[in-house]
DONU-301073 format. One record per atom (N, C-alpha, C, CB): x, z, y. Coordinates in steps of 0.05 Angstrom, whole numbers, plus 5000, padded with zeros to 4 digits. Glycine has a CB too. Layout:
N
XZY;...
END
This chain:
81
847414706871;845614646848;847114446830;842914526858;847014496804;848314326784;846314146771;849914496763;847013896767;845213716753;845113796724;846213426757;842713756712;842413816684;843913606667;839413816676;844813696644;846213516626;844113316614;847713666604;844913066611;843012876599;842512946569;844112596601;840212876560;839412906532;839612636519;836513036529;841012626497;841312376482;839312376460;844312336471;837412186461;835212176441;834811886432;832612296453;836411796413;836111516404;833411476391;838411446385;832311246395;829711176384;830011076355;828210976401;828311176337;828411076310;827410796308;826911266291;826010696329;825210416328;827510226328;823410356353;829910316336;832310156336;833710166308;834210236358;832710326290;834010376264;833210156244;833310646253;834710136224;834109966200;832110136184;836709886184;829610056183;827610216169;828110246139;824810106174;829510066128;830210086099;832310306094;831309816089;833610396116;835610606114;835110826135;838410486119;832610896139;831911076160;833211346158;828911106160;833311466135;834611726132;837611706139;834311836104;838911506129;841811476135;842311426165;843011246118;840511266177;840811206206;840511456222;838710996214;838611636215;838211886229;840612066226;835612036219;841712076202;844012246196;846512136211;844512256166;846611876214;849011756227;849311836257;848811456225;847111916269;847211996298;847212296302;844911866313;847112446281;846912746284;849212856301;846912876257;851612746299;853912856314;853912776343;856412776300;852312586351;852312496379;849612536394;853112206381;847512566379;844812586390;843912876393;842812416374;842212916413;840913186416;838213186401;840513246445;836812966402;834212946390;834012666378;831912986411;831912616362;831112346354;828512286368;830812326323;828312056379;825811976393;824111806374;826411806419;821611886370;819711766352;817411656368;818811956330;817011396368;814711276380;812611226359;815411006395;810211346362;808011316343;805911146358;806911586333;805410906348;803410726360;801510646338;804810476373;798910656345;796810616324;795410346324;794810826328;796310156340;795009896341;792109906353;794909766314;791410136365;788810166378;789310236408;787110376364;790610466412;791210556439;793210356453;792410836439;795010256438;796910046446;796909836425;799810166451;797609586432;797409366412;799509366390;797509106426;801409556391;803509566371;802709756349;806209646383;803909726325;803509906303;806309986293;801909766280;806710256291;809210356281;808810546259;810910486304;810610726256;810510926234;808411136238;813211056231;807611256216;805611466217;806811736208;803311396199;805011926205;805712206198;807312226172;803312376197;806612086150;808212116126;811212046129;807011946104;811711836145;814511756150;815911976166;814711486164;814612076187;815812286204;816312536187;813912356227;814512606170;814912846153;817212806134;812312906137;817512566123;819712506105;822412516120;819412236092;822412416144;824812406160;825712686169;824312236185;823712866172;824413146179;826213276158;821913316182;825813196133;827413306111;830213176110;826013266085;830612956124;833112806123;835112876145;832612516123;834213016166;836013066189;835513346200;835512856211;837513446213;837313706226;836513686256;839913866224;836313436266;835713386294;832713446299;836313106302;832113566322;829313586330;828213316339;828913796353;825613286337;824313026344;823013046371;822412946323;823212836386;821612796411;819612586404;823512706436;817112656400;815012476390;813212386413;813412606368;813112126416;811412006437;809011886423;813011776453;806712016426;804211926413;802711736431;802512166406;802611486423;801011286437;798811206418;802711026446;796811396415;794811366395;792111456405;795511536370;790011346393;787311446399;787011716386;785111246388;785411886398;784712146388;787212326384;783212126362;788812356406;791212526403;790712816397;792912506428;788312916404;787713196398;787613236368;785013276411;786813036353;786713056324;789513036312;784912826312;791112856322;793712796310;796012956320;794212516313;795913056345;798213196356;799113436340;797613276384;797313616332;798313856317;800013796293;795914016309;799313606276;801113546253;803813436261;799713356234;803913286283;806513186291;808113406303;806112956311;
END
């Protein structure tokens, strides 16, 4: 049995948000996915980016997203993400 290859998915939380598109593009040659943590300040005490930022970022990179929804009412929000 062969071990699966690791997936490299850098988190955009580590990026410079003023340069988010450039930061995503900078890892395209080494990353498999981009990891996006969505936190709503209700389900968890942190607040991060929302759907408009994710939609804008989709246009800036060819990488698929791994989206971690830590939000209230995920049935409402999951389909758009």
